[in-house]
C-alpha positions as CSV (number, residue, x, y, z in Angstrom):
1,M,93.6,172.4,68.5
2,K,97.1,173.2,69.8
3,R,95.6,172.6,73.3
4,I,94.2,169.0,72.1
5,L,97.4,168.1,70.7
6,S,99.5,169.4,74.2
7,W,96.7,167.2,76.2
8,A,97.1,164.3,73.7
9,A,101.0,164.2,74.2
10,I,100.5,164.6,78.2
11,V,98.0,161.8,78.2
12,L,100.6,159.7,76.0
13,A,103.7,160.7,78.2
14,A,101.5,159.6,81.2
15,A,100.4,156.4,79.8
16,G,104.2,155.5,78.8
17,G,105.5,156.4,81.8
18,G,102.7,154.2,83.8
19,L,103.6,151.4,81.4
20,A,107.2,151.7,81.9
21,A,106.9,151.7,85.5
22,F,104.5,148.7,85.7
23,G,107.2,146.8,83.4
24,W,109.7,147.9,85.7
25,L,108.0,146.8,88.9
26,A,106.4,143.8,87.0
27,S,110.2,142.9,86.3
28,R,112.0,143.2,89.5
29,D,113.0,139.8,91.0
30,E,113.4,138.2,94.4
31,P,116.8,138.1,96.2
32,A,118.5,135.0,95.9
33,P,118.4,132.7,98.7
34,T,121.2,132.7,101.1
35,D,120.8,129.1,102.7
36,E,121.0,126.2,100.3
37,T,120.9,123.6,103.0
38,E,117.0,123.3,103.4
39,F,117.2,120.4,100.5
40,A,120.3,118.9,101.2
41,V,120.4,115.0,101.4
42,A,122.9,113.0,103.6
43,R,125.2,111.1,101.6
44,P,127.5,109.0,103.8
45,E,130.9,107.2,102.8
46,V,130.2,103.6,102.1
47,A,133.0,101.0,100.7
48,P,132.0,99.3,97.3
49,E,131.8,95.7,99.1
50,E,129.1,97.6,101.5
51,N,126.9,99.2,98.9
52,A,123.7,97.3,97.8
53,F,124.3,99.6,94.1
54,T,127.7,97.3,93.7
55,Y,125.6,93.8,93.7
56,F,122.2,95.4,91.9
57,L,124.2,96.8,89.2
58,A,126.2,93.4,88.9
59,A,123.1,91.5,89.0
60,T,121.8,93.8,85.7
61,N,124.7,92.2,83.7
62,L,123.7,89.0,84.6
63,L,120.1,89.3,84.1
64,V,118.4,86.6,81.2
65,E,115.7,88.6,79.9
66,T,112.4,87.0,78.2
67,T,110.9,88.2,75.0
68,N,107.3,87.6,76.1
69,A,106.9,90.2,79.3
70,Q,103.1,89.5,78.9
71,W,103.5,85.7,79.8
72,V,105.3,86.9,83.1
73,A,102.6,89.2,83.9
74,D,100.1,86.9,83.5
75,F,101.6,84.0,85.4
76,L,102.2,86.4,88.4
77,V,98.2,87.2,88.1
78,G,97.1,83.6,87.8
79,Q,96.3,84.0,84.3
80,A,99.0,81.8,82.6
81,P,100.2,78.5,83.8
82,D,103.6,77.5,84.9
83,G,105.5,75.9,82.3
84,P,109.2,74.5,81.3
85,E,110.1,77.7,79.6
86,L,108.9,79.9,82.6
87,R,110.5,77.7,85.0
88,A,114.0,77.6,82.6
89,L,114.0,81.3,82.3
90,A,113.8,81.7,86.6
91,A,116.7,78.9,86.8
92,S,119.0,80.9,84.3
93,N,118.7,83.9,86.3
94,A,120.2,82.2,89.8
95,A,123.5,83.8,89.5
96,C,121.4,87.3,89.0
97,F,119.2,86.6,91.9
98,A,122.4,85.7,93.9
99,Q,123.8,89.1,93.5
100,I,120.6,90.9,94.4
101,K,120.3,88.6,97.7
102,R,124.0,89.9,98.2
103,G,122.7,93.4,97.9
104,T,120.0,93.1,100.4
105,D,122.1,92.4,103.0
106,C,123.9,95.9,102.6
107,A,122.0,98.7,104.5
108,V,123.0,101.2,102.0
109,C,122.3,101.5,98.4
110,Q,124.4,104.5,97.5
111,F,124.1,105.7,93.9
112,P,126.5,107.5,91.9
113,L,125.9,110.9,91.1
114,P,126.0,112.3,87.5
115,P,127.8,115.4,86.8
116,S,124.6,117.1,86.3
117,F,121.0,116.6,86.1
118,F,121.5,117.0,82.1
119,D,123.7,114.2,82.2
120,A,121.7,112.0,84.4
121,E,120.9,108.6,82.9
122,F,119.5,105.5,84.7
123,P,119.4,102.6,82.5
124,Y,119.7,100.1,85.2
125,L,116.2,100.8,86.9
126,T,114.6,99.2,84.0
127,H,116.8,96.0,84.3
128,W,115.7,96.1,88.0
129,L,112.2,96.2,87.5
130,K,112.4,93.0,85.4
131,I,114.7,91.4,88.2
132,G,112.2,92.1,90.6
133,R,109.3,90.6,88.5
134,L,111.2,87.7,88.0
135,L,112.0,86.9,91.6
136,A,108.2,87.1,91.9
137,V,107.9,84.7,89.4
138,R,110.3,82.5,91.3
139,S,108.5,82.9,94.8
140,R,105.2,82.0,93.2
141,Q,106.7,78.9,91.4
142,A,108.4,77.7,94.7
143,R,105.2,78.4,96.8
144,L,103.4,76.2,94.3
145,D,105.9,73.9,95.0
146,G,105.6,73.3,98.4
147,R,108.8,74.8,99.0
148,W,107.9,77.7,101.3
149,A,111.4,78.8,102.6
150,E,112.4,79.4,99.4
151,A,109.3,81.4,98.0
152,A,109.5,83.4,101.5
153,V,113.0,84.5,100.6
154,D,112.6,85.6,97.0
155,A,109.6,87.4,97.9
156,W,111.4,89.3,100.8
157,T,114.5,89.6,98.7
158,A,112.3,91.7,96.0
159,A,110.6,93.8,98.8
160,R,114.0,94.6,100.5
161,M,115.5,95.4,97.2
162,G,112.8,98.1,96.5
163,G,112.9,99.2,100.0
164,L,116.7,100.0,99.6
165,V,116.5,101.7,96.2
166,A,113.4,103.6,97.5
167,D,115.2,104.6,100.7
168,H,118.3,106.2,99.0
169,A,116.8,107.8,95.8
170,E,118.5,110.1,93.8
171,S,115.6,111.1,91.6
172,M,111.8,110.8,92.0
173,L,112.3,107.8,89.4
174,H,114.4,106.1,91.7
175,Y,111.8,106.3,94.3
176,L,109.1,105.0,92.2
177,V,110.7,102.2,90.6
178,G,111.8,100.9,94.3
179,V,108.6,101.0,95.6
180,A,107.3,99.2,92.2
181,I,109.8,96.4,93.2
182,A,108.9,96.1,96.7
183,G,105.2,95.8,95.7
184,E,106.2,92.7,93.3
185,G,107.4,91.2,96.6
186,F,104.5,92.5,98.9
187,E,102.3,90.4,96.4
188,Q,103.8,87.4,97.0
189,I,104.1,87.9,100.5
190,L,100.5,88.4,100.8
191,A,100.1,85.1,98.7
192,L,102.2,83.1,101.2
193,A,100.7,84.5,104.3
194,N,97.1,83.4,102.9
195,D,98.1,79.9,101.8
196,P,96.3,77.5,104.3
197,A,99.3,75.2,103.4
198,I,102.3,76.9,104.7
199,P,103.8,75.6,107.8
200,A,103.5,77.8,111.0
201,A,107.5,78.1,111.4
202,D,107.6,79.4,108.0
203,L,105.0,81.8,108.9
204,R,106.7,83.0,111.7
205,V,109.9,83.4,109.7
206,L,107.8,85.5,106.9
207,A,106.4,87.7,109.7
208,A,109.8,88.4,111.0
209,G,111.0,89.6,107.8
210,L,108.2,91.9,107.4
211,D,109.4,93.8,110.5
212,Q,112.7,94.6,108.5
213,L,110.7,96.3,106.0
214,G,109.2,99.8,105.1
215,P,108.4,102.6,106.0
216,Y,108.6,104.5,102.6
217,E,108.0,108.2,103.9
218,A,111.9,108.9,104.5
219,G,112.6,107.8,100.9
220,L,109.9,110.0,99.6
221,V,111.3,113.1,101.3
222,R,114.6,112.5,100.2
223,A,113.5,112.2,96.4
224,L,111.3,115.5,96.8
225,K,114.5,117.1,98.3
226,V,116.4,115.7,95.3
227,E,113.9,117.0,92.7
228,A,113.9,120.4,94.2
229,R,117.5,120.9,93.6
230,V,117.1,119.7,90.1
231,A,114.7,122.3,89.8
232,A,117.0,124.9,90.6
233,E,119.7,123.4,88.2
234,L,117.3,123.8,85.2
235,V,116.4,127.9,86.4
236,D,120.1,128.2,86.1
237,G,120.1,126.4,82.8
238,F,117.5,128.8,81.4
239,V,118.9,131.9,82.6
240,S,122.6,131.0,81.6
241,G,120.9,129.8,78.1
242,R,122.1,125.9,78.3
243,I,118.4,125.2,78.0
244,D,116.5,126.8,75.2
245,W,112.9,128.3,75.9
246,I,111.8,127.5,72.0
247,D,112.8,124.0,72.9
248,L,110.6,124.2,76.1
249,I,107.4,125.2,74.4
250,A,108.0,123.4,71.1
251,F,108.2,126.0,68.8
252,G,111.9,125.2,67.5
253,N,112.5,123.4,64.5
254,R,113.6,120.1,64.6
255,N,117.2,120.4,63.3
256,G,117.8,123.1,66.1
257,E,118.1,126.0,63.4
258,R,116.5,129.2,64.7
259,D,115.2,132.2,62.0
260,W,115.2,135.7,63.3
261,R,111.5,135.6,64.7
262,Q,112.5,132.6,66.7
263,R,115.7,134.1,68.0
264,L,113.5,137.0,69.0
265,L,110.8,135.2,70.7
266,A,113.5,133.3,72.8
267,A,115.1,136.6,73.9
268,V,111.6,137.9,75.0
269,L,110.8,134.8,76.9
270,R,114.1,135.1,79.1
271,S,113.4,138.7,79.7
272,P,112.9,139.6,83.5
273,Y,109.1,140.3,83.0
274,F,108.2,136.9,81.5
275,F,110.8,135.1,83.6
276,R,111.8,135.8,87.2
277,P,114.5,133.1,88.1
278,Q,114.6,133.6,91.7
279,A,110.5,134.3,92.3
280,T,109.8,131.2,90.1
281,L,112.6,129.2,92.2
282,R,110.6,130.4,95.4
283,A,107.6,129.2,94.1
284,V,108.9,125.9,93.3
285,R,110.6,125.3,96.5
286,E,107.4,126.2,98.1
287,K,105.6,123.5,96.6
288,Y,108.2,121.0,97.5
289,R,108.2,122.2,101.3
290,Q,104.4,121.4,101.2
291,A,104.9,117.9,99.5
292,I,107.2,117.1,102.1
293,R,105.3,118.2,105.1
294,D,102.2,115.9,103.5
295,A,104.4,112.8,103.3
296,A,104.3,112.7,107.2
297,L,100.6,112.9,107.1
298,P,98.0,110.1,106.5
299,Y,96.5,110.3,102.8
300,A,93.2,112.0,103.9
301,Q,94.9,114.8,105.7
302,A,97.2,115.8,102.8
303,D,96.7,119.1,100.9
304,L,96.2,117.3,97.3
305,T,94.2,120.3,95.9
306,E,94.7,120.5,92.0
307,E,95.7,123.4,90.8
308,P,93.8,124.8,87.7
309,K,95.1,124.2,84.3
310,F,97.7,126.9,82.9
311,G,95.8,129.0,80.4
312,Q,97.1,129.0,77.1
313,S,95.1,132.5,76.6
314,L,97.0,135.8,75.6
315,L,96.0,137.3,78.7
316,Q,97.7,134.5,80.6
317,L,100.6,134.5,78.7
318,L,101.2,138.3,79.1
319,R,101.0,138.3,82.7
320,P,104.2,139.0,84.6
321,N,106.5,135.8,85.2
322,S,104.3,133.9,83.1
323,I,107.0,131.8,81.6
324,G,108.0,131.2,85.2
325,E,104.6,130.0,86.5
326,F,104.4,127.7,83.5
327,F,107.9,126.4,84.3
328,R,106.7,125.6,87.9
329,R,103.8,123.7,86.6
330,M,106.1,121.9,84.6
331,V,108.7,120.8,86.6
332,V,107.1,120.1,90.2
333,V,106.1,116.5,90.6
334,P,102.4,116.1,91.3
335,A,102.1,115.7,95.0
336,R,99.0,113.4,94.5
337,M,100.8,110.9,92.6
338,T,104.2,110.7,95.2
339,L,101.7,110.5,98.0
340,E,99.7,107.9,96.7
341,T,102.5,105.6,95.8
342,K,104.1,105.9,99.3
343,C,100.6,105.3,100.9
344,R,100.1,102.3,98.4
345,A,103.4,100.9,99.7
346,E,102.9,101.4,103.0
347,S,99.1,99.8,103.0
348,L,100.6,96.7,101.1
349,L,103.1,96.4,103.9
350,A,100.8,96.7,106.7
351,G,97.8,94.3,105.1
352,A,101.0,91.7,104.8
353,K,101.8,92.5,108.4
354,L,98.0,91.9,109.3
355,V,97.5,89.3,107.3
356,A,100.7,86.6,108.7
357,A,99.7,87.8,112.3
358,C,96.2,86.7,111.9
359,H,97.2,83.5,110.1
360,R,99.8,83.0,113.0
361,F,97.1,83.5,115.9
362,E,94.7,81.1,113.9
363,R,97.5,78.5,113.7
364,E,98.7,78.4,117.5
365,R,94.9,79.4,118.8
366,G,92.7,77.3,116.6
367,R,90.5,80.4,115.8
368,F,91.3,83.7,113.8
369,P,91.3,87.0,116.2
370,E,87.9,88.8,116.8
371,T,89.4,91.9,117.2
372,L,93.1,93.4,116.3
373,T,94.0,94.1,120.2
374,E,94.1,90.2,120.2
375,L,97.2,90.3,118.2
376,V,98.9,93.0,120.3
377,P,102.0,92.6,121.1
378,E,102.8,88.8,120.6
379,Y,101.6,88.8,116.8
380,L,101.7,92.4,115.8
381,G,103.5,95.4,117.1
382,D,101.9,98.3,118.8
């Protein structure tokens, strides 16, 4: 009996030692990175009067909104008629549009940086989306009236505004909003280029304006770098306790109070076994590196393999750095969505250039080109 107990004690001690060794090894984090410049973004000094943001923000304060956004959307796709109310809405925003046009003369749209990610608020982006849409409304109205030059200016202004916002994005939200605004302009540019009544001279001006727009790769890369820095700030917040794990996984009470079980759970989740900050940050950064590499590739060549969903099973949660893996999947911007957004914008721009080139060719030569090579280089760049 004593021998059996002795062997049992040895087995238990060995098992306990093995578990302790496993826990120690599984809790070891990686060294912190020494080079933090990889995801740095340039922020050149720019005077307020040379900063498009100055004028875009001023336009926000002058915006006259509509209470019927669906009416505007339906008009833009030809499902609602023009009318005095819509004309009055466009006219009442003349001062707003003038500020936007002034902003598009600038080379940079420098956004003010918040003290930290936790204090970041961008209320102006919603208003800018509305302004872009109203510019598209006024462009379509001018085209329907045969005021071609005015229609082209408004369409180009929306596209240029969106490009400035996207190119100098300080978050992925900035980039997505910028590309959406540019898309409003491209839709009207395409309609103008396709209109057989537009004079050849106005078509040439429109084509020249298109050469000043795009591409959208640099803005996407910038936004991805900013998001990688935000992820690092979030990791620091979790380590310091500024961000509560209980809130993250929605186990907390709405009033913010914690009972002893929840406090114990928060402490366990912050333990080195479940959350290794540097290993998590390395995995996050590698995902952003891949997204940045893919930003320069055609959509068909990018690595857009979707990851399997994070399991909710107990076995999945008990794995080393399980909370870190959950965090990584939560904060990394979906690569497919961002690349699709960039490719859609660049496709719209390329389509607008091609349509304008084909119609210019037809106006001057009496026929459409049989091959695209006929357009190069006089009507379409190499």
